[in-house]
Structure formats: structure tokens, C-alpha cells
C-alpha positions in Angstrom: -35.8 -4.7 -32.9 -34.7 -1.3 -31.5 -34.5 1.6 -34.1 -30.8 2.1 -33.5 -30.0 -1.6 -34.3 -32.1 -1.3 -37.5 -30.0 1.8 -38.3 -26.7 -0.1 -37.7 -27.9 -2.9 -40.1 -28.9 -0.3 -42.8 -25.5 1.3 -42.3 -23.7 -1.9 -43.2 -26.0 -2.6 -46.1 -25.6 1.0 -47.4 -21.8 0.7 -47.2 -21.7 -2.6 -49.1 -24.1 -1.1 -51.7 -21.8 1.9 -52.2 -18.8 -0.4 -52.7 -20.7 -2.3 -55.4 -21.5 0.9 -57.1 -17.8 1.7 -57.3 -17.6 4.4 -54.6 -14.0 4.6 -53.2 -13.8 2.9 -49.8 -12.6 5.9 -47.8 -15.4 8.1 -49.2 -18.0 5.4 -48.6 -17.0 4.6 -45.1 -16.8 8.3 -44.1 -20.2 9.1 -45.7 -22.0 6.2 -44.0 -20.5 7.0 -40.6 -21.4 10.7 -40.8 -24.9 10.3 -42.3 -26.1 7.4 -40.0 -24.3 9.0 -37.0 -26.3 12.2 -37.6 -29.6 10.2 -37.9 -28.8 8.3 -34.7 -27.2 11.0 -32.5 -27.9 14.3 -34.2 -25.2 17.1 -34.0 -23.8 15.4 -30.9 -21.8 13.2 -33.3 -19.6 16.2 -34.1 -18.9 16.7 -30.4 -17.4 13.1 -30.2 -15.7 12.8 -33.6 -12.9 15.4 -33.3 -11.3 13.6 -30.3 -11.4 10.3 -32.2 -9.8 11.9 -35.2 -7.2 13.7 -33.1 -6.3 10.4 -31.3 -5.8 8.6 -34.6 -3.8 11.4 -36.2 -1.5 11.8 -33.2 -1.0 8.0 -32.6 2.8 7.7 -31.9 3.0 4.1 -33.2 1.5 5.1 -36.6 4.4 7.5 -37.0 6.5 4.4 -37.9 4.3 3.9 -41.1 5.8 6.7 -43.3 9.3 6.0 -41.9 9.1 2.3 -42.8 7.6 3.1 -46.2 10.5 5.5 -46.9 13.0 2.9 -45.9 11.4 0.3 -48.2 11.1 2.6 -51.2 14.6 3.9 -50.8 16.1 0.4 -50.5 14.1 -0.6 -53.6 15.8 2.3 -55.4 19.2 0.8 -54.5 18.3 -2.1 -56.8 19.3 -4.7 -54.2 17.1 -7.3 -55.8 19.4 -7.6 -58.8 22.4 -8.5 -56.6 20.2 -10.9 -54.5 19.0 -12.8 -57.5 22.5 -13.1 -58.9 23.8 -14.5 -55.6 20.9 -16.8 -54.8 20.5 -17.9 -58.3 24.1 -19.1 -58.6 24.1 -20.7 -55.1 20.9 -22.7 -55.8 21.3 -23.1 -59.6 22.7 -26.7 -59.6 19.5 -27.9 -57.9 16.4 -28.7 -60.0 14.0 -25.9 -59.1 16.9 -24.0 -57.7 16.0 -20.7 -59.4 12.5 -21.0 -58.1 13.9 -21.5 -54.6 16.2 -18.5 -55.1 13.1 -16.4 -56.0 11.5 -17.4 -52.7 14.6 -16.5 -50.7 14.9 -13.2 -52.5 11.2 -12.6 -51.7 12.0 -13.2 -48.0 14.9 -10.8 -48.0 13.1 -8.2 -50.1 10.1 -8.5 -47.8 12.3 -7.8 -44.8 14.2 -5.0 -46.5 11.3 -3.2 -48.3 8.0 -4.8 -47.3 6.5 -3.3 -50.5 4.6 -6.0 -52.4 4.3 -4.1 -55.7 8.0 -3.2 -55.8 9.1 -6.8 -55.0 6.9 -8.4 -57.6 7.6 -5.9 -60.4 11.4 -6.2 -59.7 11.3 -10.0 -59.7 9.2 -10.0 -62.8 11.4 -7.7 -64.7 14.7 -9.3 -63.7 14.0 -13.0 -63.0 10.9 -13.9 -65.1 12.5 -13.6 -68.5 15.5 -15.6 -67.3 13.2 -18.4 -65.9 11.3 -18.5 -69.3 14.6 -18.9 -71.2 15.6 -21.7 -68.9 12.4 -23.7 -69.6 10.5 -23.0 -66.4 6.7 -23.6 -66.5 5.0 -20.3 -66.9 2.4 -21.0 -64.2 5.0 -22.1 -61.7 7.3 -19.2 -62.3 4.4 -16.7 -62.1 3.0 -18.2 -58.9 6.4 -18.3 -57.2 7.0 -14.6 -58.0 3.5 -13.5 -56.8 3.6 -15.6 -53.6 7.2 -14.6 -52.8 6.4 -11.0 -53.3 3.6 -11.1 -50.7 5.9 -12.4 -47.9 6.7 -8.8 -47.0 3.1 -8.6 -45.6 4.0 -10.9 -42.7 7.8 -10.9 -42.4 8.7 -7.9 -40.3 8.9 -5.0 -40.6 5.4 -5.2 -42.0 2.9 -2.3 -42.3 0.1 -4.9 -41.7 1.6 -5.8 -38.3 2.1 -2.1 -37.3 -1.6 -1.3 -38.0 -2.8 -4.6 -36.4 -0.8 -3.6 -33.3 -2.8 -0.4 -33.1 -6.1 -2.2 -33.6 -5.4 -5.0 -31.2 -3.7 -3.1 -28.4 -0.5 -5.2 -28.7 3.1 -3.9 -29.0 4.6 -3.8 -32.4 7.7 -5.7 -31.1 5.5 -8.5 -29.9 3.8 -8.9 -33.2 7.0 -8.6 -35.1 8.5 -11.4 -33.0 5.4 -13.5 -33.3 5.3 -13.2 -37.1 8.9 -14.2 -37.8 8.5 -18.0 -37.5 5.1 -18.2 -39.3 6.5 -16.0 -42.1 9.5 -18.4 -42.5 7.1 -21.3 -42.3 5.2 -20.0 -45.4 8.5 -19.5 -47.2 9.5 -23.0 -46.3 6.2 -24.4 -47.7 6.8 -22.5 -51.0 10.3 -23.9 -51.2 9.1 -27.5 -50.5 6.4 -27.2 -53.1 8.8 -26.0 -55.8 11.3 -28.8 -55.0 8.6 -31.5 -55.1 7.3 -30.2 -58.4 10.8 -30.1 -59.8 11.4 -33.7 -58.5 8.1 -35.0 -60.1 8.3 -32.9 -63.2 11.9 -31.9 -64.0 10.8 -30.3 -67.2 8.8 -27.7 -65.2 11.8 -26.4 -63.2 15.2 -27.5 -64.7 18.6 -26.9 -63.1 21.0 -24.3 -64.6 23.6 -25.6 -67.0 27.3 -25.6 -66.0 27.9 -23.0 -68.7 25.4 -20.5 -67.0 26.8 -21.2 -63.6 30.4 -20.5 -64.8 29.4 -16.9 -65.7 30.1 -15.8 -62.1 33.2 -16.9 -60.2 33.3 -17.5 -56.5 35.2 -14.3 -56.0 32.6 -12.3 -58.0 29.8 -14.0 -56.1 31.4 -13.1 -52.8 31.8 -9.5 -53.9 28.2 -9.3 -55.1 27.1 -10.6 -51.7 29.2 -8.0 -49.8 28.2 -5.2 -52.0 24.5 -5.7 -52.6 23.1 -8.3 -50.1 24.9 -7.9 -46.8 24.5 -4.1 -46.1 20.6 -4.0 -46.4 20.4 -7.3 -44.4 22.5 -5.8 -41.7 20.3 -2.7 -41.7 17.1 -4.7 -41.5 18.6 -6.9 -38.8 19.6 -3.9 -36.7 16.1 -2.3 -37.1 14.2 -5.5 -36.2 16.7 -6.5 -33.5 16.4 -3.2 -31.8 12.5 -3.5 -31.8 12.2 -7.1 -30.8 15.1 -6.8 -28.3 13.4 -3.8 -26.6 16.3 -1.5 -27.3 14.2 1.0 -29.3 10.5 1.7 -29.9 9.2 1.0 -33.4 9.1 4.7 -34.3 12.7 5.3 -33.3 13.9 2.1 -35.0 12.0 3.1 -38.2 13.6 6.5 -38.1 17.1 4.9 -37.9 16.1 2.5 -40.7 15.0 5.4 -42.9 18.3 7.2 -42.3 20.3 4.0 -42.8 18.6 3.3 -46.1 19.4 6.9 -47.3 23.0 6.3 -46.2 23.2 2.9 -48.0 21.9 4.3 -51.3 24.2 7.3 -51.0 27.3 5.1 -50.5 26.2 2.9 -53.4 26.4 6.0 -55.6 22.7 5.8 -56.7 21.4 8.7 -54.6 20.2 11.6 -56.7 17.7 14.4 -56.5 15.3 12.4 -58.8 15.6 9.2 -56.6 15.0 11.2 -53.4 12.0 13.1 -55.0 10.5 9.9 -56.3 11.0 8.2 -52.9 9.3 11.1 -51.0 6.4 11.2 -53.5 5.7 7.4 -53.1 6.0 7.7 -49.4 3.5 10.6 -49.3 1.0 8.8 -51.5 1.2 5.5 -49.6 1.0 7.1 -46.2 -1.8 9.5 -47.2 -3.9 6.6 -48.5 -3.4 4.6 -45.2 -4.1 7.6 -42.9 -7.2 8.7 -45.0 -8.8 5.3 -44.5 -7.8 5.2 -40.8 -9.4 8.7 -40.2 -12.5 7.9 -42.3 -13.0 4.6 -40.3 -13.2 6.6 -37.1 -16.6 8.1 -38.0 -17.9 4.7 -39.1 -16.8 2.8 -36.0 -18.0 5.6 -33.7 -21.5 5.7 -35.3 -21.7 1.9 -35.5 -20.8 1.3 -31.9 -23.1 4.1 -30.8 -26.0 2.6 -32.6 -25.5 -0.8 -30.9 -24.0 -2.5 -33.8 -21.2 -4.0 -31.7 -23.8 -5.8 -29.5 -25.6 -7.0 -32.6 -22.3 -8.5 -34.0 -21.6 -10.2 -30.6 -25.1 -11.7 -30.7 -24.6 -12.9 -34.2 -21.2 -14.4 -33.3 -22.7 -16.3 -30.4 -25.1 -17.9 -32.9 -22.3 -19.4 -35.0 -22.1 -23.2 -34.3 -19.0 -24.8 -33.0 -18.3 -22.5 -30.0 -15.2 -20.4 -30.0 -13.4 -22.5 -32.6 -16.4 -22.3 -34.9 -16.5 -18.6 -34.6 -12.8 -18.3 -35.3 -13.1 -20.5 -38.4 -16.0 -18.4 -39.5 -14.0 -15.2 -39.1 -11.1 -16.7 -41.1 -13.5 -17.7 -43.9 -15.1 -14.2 -43.9 -11.7 -12.5 -44.1 -10.6 -14.8 -46.9 -13.7 -14.2 -49.0 -13.5 -10.4 -48.4 -10.0 -10.6 -49.6 -11.4 -11.3 -53.1 -12.9 -7.9 -53.2 -11.2 -5.6 -50.7 -7.6 -4.6 -49.8 -6.1 -5.5 -46.5 -6.2 -1.9 -45.1 -9.9 -1.7 -45.8 -10.6 -5.1 -44.2 -8.5 -4.1 -41.2 -10.2 -0.9 -40.4 -13.8 -1.8 -41.5 -14.3 -5.4 -40.5 -11.9 -6.2 -37.7 -13.2 -3.5 -35.3 -16.6 -5.1 -35.6 -15.3 -8.6 -34.8 -12.4 -8.2 -32.4 -14.4 -7.2 -29.3 -16.0 -10.7 -29.3 -12.6 -12.4 -29.2 -11.3 -10.0 -26.6 -14.3 -10.8 -24.3 -13.7 -14.5 -24.9 -10.1 -14.3 -23.7 -8.5 -15.3 -27.0 -4.7 -14.6 -27.2 -4.6 -11.4 -29.3 -1.0 -12.0 -30.4 -1.9 -15.4 -31.9 -5.1 -14.1 -33.4 -3.2 -11.1 -34.9 -0.8 -13.5 -36.7 -3.7 -15.6 -38.0 -5.4 -12.4 -39.3 -2.1 -11.2 -40.9 -1.6 -14.6 -42.7 -5.2 -14.5 -43.9 -4.9 -10.9 -45.2 -1.8 -11.9 -47.1 -3.9 -14.1 -49.3 -5.9 -11.1 -50.4 -3.0 -10.1 -52.7 -3.2 -13.4 -54.5 -6.9 -14.2 -54.8 -8.7 -13.3 -58.1 -10.3 -11.1 -59.3 -8.7 -8.2 -57.5 -5.5 -9.7 -56.2 -3.0 -6.8 -56.5 -0.1 -9.2 -56.9 -1.7 -10.6 -60.0 -2.1 -7.1 -61.5 1.5 -6.1 -60.6 2.9 -9.2 -62.3 0.7 -8.9 -65.4 1.7 -5.3 -65.8 5.4 -6.1 -65.8 5.6 -9.6 -67.2 6.7 -10.5 -70.8 3.9 -10.6 -73.4 4.0 -14.4 -73.5 2.8 -14.6 -69.9 -1.0 -14.7 -70.1 -3.6 -14.0 -67.4 -4.5 -17.6 -67.4 -0.9 -18.6 -66.6 -0.8 -16.2 -63.6 -4.2 -17.3 -62.2 -3.5 -21.0 -62.5 0.1 -20.5 -61.1 -1.0 -18.8 -57.9 -3.7 -21.4 -57.0 -1.2 -23.9 -55.4 0.4 -21.1 -53.4 -3.0 -19.9 -52.1 -3.6 -23.5 -51.0 -0.2 -23.4 -49.3 -1.1 -20.2 -47.5 -4.3 -21.7 -46.2 -2.4 -24.8 -45.1 0.1 -22.7 -43.3 -2.7 -20.8 -41.6 -4.2 -24.1 -40.5 -0.9 -25.2 -39.0 -0.6 -22.0 -37.0 -4.2 -22.3 -35.9 -3.6 -25.9 -34.7 -0.3 -25.1 -33.0 -0.4 -21.6 -31.5 3.1 -22.0 -30.1 4.5 -21.4 -33.6 3.4 -17.8 -33.2 3.8 -17.3 -29.5 7.1 -19.2 -28.8 9.5 -16.4 -29.8 7.7 -13.6 -28.0 7.6 -15.7 -24.9 11.3 -16.7 -25.2 12.4 -13.1 -25.3 10.1 -12.0 -22.6 7.5 -10.1 -24.6 4.7 -12.4 -23.5 4.1 -14.4 -20.3 
């Protein structure tokens, strides 16, 4: 085996070893890229690296990331979830499992409005979980519904995952947004169906609201709550997504209008203050810095790995996987799923995907369809123990009577539903590609 290929294998092993030792991902990936790049290329590495870093830092599409983060955090500050839960809870309350269904619908709307998993789960946990407990909901079912609904923002546009995948895969953001819409709603539909089936089989696990509770809000109050707290953010999100998918505005311009619109909505609601603005800017800075740091660090790693012939080594390995192209695709999905137990989606995206995607590009696989499969797979990383962030967010904000065991058991059926939904989209690619083709984004 050539010396460079041995170096590329050692590079991967060293990186995994550093992760096991607890080194932060961005530091580990940058250190491996620079050290092994210097061993393989010498000082020439530093002649090549600046242009890669400059290209990533000046990527116009990535400018949408801080703008969408700002929009999501600002809308979260407007406390739209409270109005959404009031409205949806009363509309679905007469149905057994109705409050669980309302949680999923709020998760869809919060995912579209903010796209911030932590904010959605913490908000639903603080507002809805105590209410569900008082009404006799099973702890596991309630916890699982909140965790799973909170992760819908990772696939329902505007999603940061889709924006970064568009950069990695060379597809337009609008195309991926359009492609993700139906699969995202499919997942939400599976959650709703599961909750209704459980409520039908075991009414004690998800009882309906009593008439006394339903009478606490009249139709007029319900309508006012909808007009005040639900309709404005939904119109804003619809305008942002519609302008991108419809080709009226580029993602960055649409994100800028979304950020301005969220600022305007919070201002008109009377909740805008210096403290809110400062907190929003701080959260936006932290989130964006984390994402960009990993993106820049991964440039050194990918440059060194490709230069050492690692990409050819990966291609040879993928050719050895039994089952042809479908076998390789299933292998990649399993690999991403397992990695999701230990790594975050941003780390998987910029460490693992650049190694695997060239094989599928060469094989002529539809990158839009593949991108949606990857996005649905990465969504499960928020739910899978031991490092599922959705589980941590819920445990940190849930009432004391909610135990870790309740949360872990509760999310298992929803992980199964996500895998089932992924299988459906794998078997029927038109679920993902129909809408982009219908609006002219794909041939």
C-alpha cells in the first residue's frame, strides 16, 4: 500500500482516537488535517489551505445561516409557542390523543418559524408537559412526542441542515427546501398517526380534554389568539419560503427579510427590548461561530485527506460493499445512523459526508433525493441515546417526576417512525423530487 494511503488511514484513526479522548471536534479535525497534511505535503499545504479557507468564509449561501438563526431566535423570544399550544390544544382537545397531536402540529409550525431544536423542545416542555401530566398522559408518550416534534425543524424548511447540505452537495437551497417539505410533513403525519393509534388502543395513555377545560377559551378568544400569535409568524415564514422556492429571492436575501420581519413582529407585539435584542444577537453569534469554526476546520482535513489519496481509498471500499449501489446506499444510511449516537449533525456533515459523497456523484445518484435521505437520517441523531441533544434539552427543562428512563423509552417508537419514514422516501424517491420538479427546480 502506498505511503500516502497509509497516512490517510492513520489520519482517520487518529481523529477517532482524539474524539474518544474527549478532544473537541473542531480542534481534532483541524489538528489532524494540518499535522498529516504537513507530513504528506510539507509546507506546500499552507500554499493551498488559504484559498480553501477564503472560499468557505466568503461563501454567499452560508451568509443565510446567521440570518436564519437570528430570525429563529427572535421569533422564539416572541413566545409564539404559547399561543400556538393554546389554539391547537383547544382545536384538537376533544379527540383522544388530541393534545399529543397538537404538540406535533406546534412542532411543525415552530420548526418552520424558528428551526431551533433546543428552543422548541424547552418551550414545549415548560408549557405543555406539565399540562399533559395533569391530564393523565403517559410520561413516555408525552416525552417522546415533544422530543420528536422538536426535531422536525431539522427537515422542515428553513433548515440549517438543508442550507449546509446544499453547499456540500452543490444543489440550490430552494431545491432542497422544496424537496424536504413533503418528507417533513410525512414524518409529522406518522407521529400523529402513532399518537392516535396509541390513544385508540390505550385511552388511558392519551385521554381527551374535559368539557370544563375546553370551555376556558371561547371561540372568539381562540380566534383572537390565532390572529395575534399564530398567523403573523406563519405569514412571515410562508413569505420567506415562498420567495425562495418560487425563485423570487435568493436564500440570503430571503433570510435577511425574514430576520427583519421577525424583528418587526416582536416589536409590534411589544416584547422587543434591549435585553431581548442583546440575547438574540449573542445566541446568533455563538451558534454561527460554532458552525463556521467546524466548516473552516474541516477544510484542512478534507484538503489533506484528498491529497493523500483517501478519497480513492474510500471509493475502493465502497465498491467492495455487497448489493451494488443500493447496498452502498443502505450502508451509508446505517453508518450515519450509528454515528448519530456519538456525533452532532454538523460534525457528520463536514467530516463524513465529504468522504462518501464523491462515490454517489460518480454513480449518477440524484443528489436532491440523496440530500433529503441524509437530512432525515441526521434528524435521528437528536433522539438517539446516549448523546441525543433532544433528550438532554427535555431532561433539563422537564418536571422532576419525568425520569431519564421515561424519556429514553418514550423516544424509541419515534426513532422507529423516523427510520420507517426514511425507508418510505428511499423506496419512493418521487416523495422528495415531486415538488421541485413541479415548480421547475428539477428536470
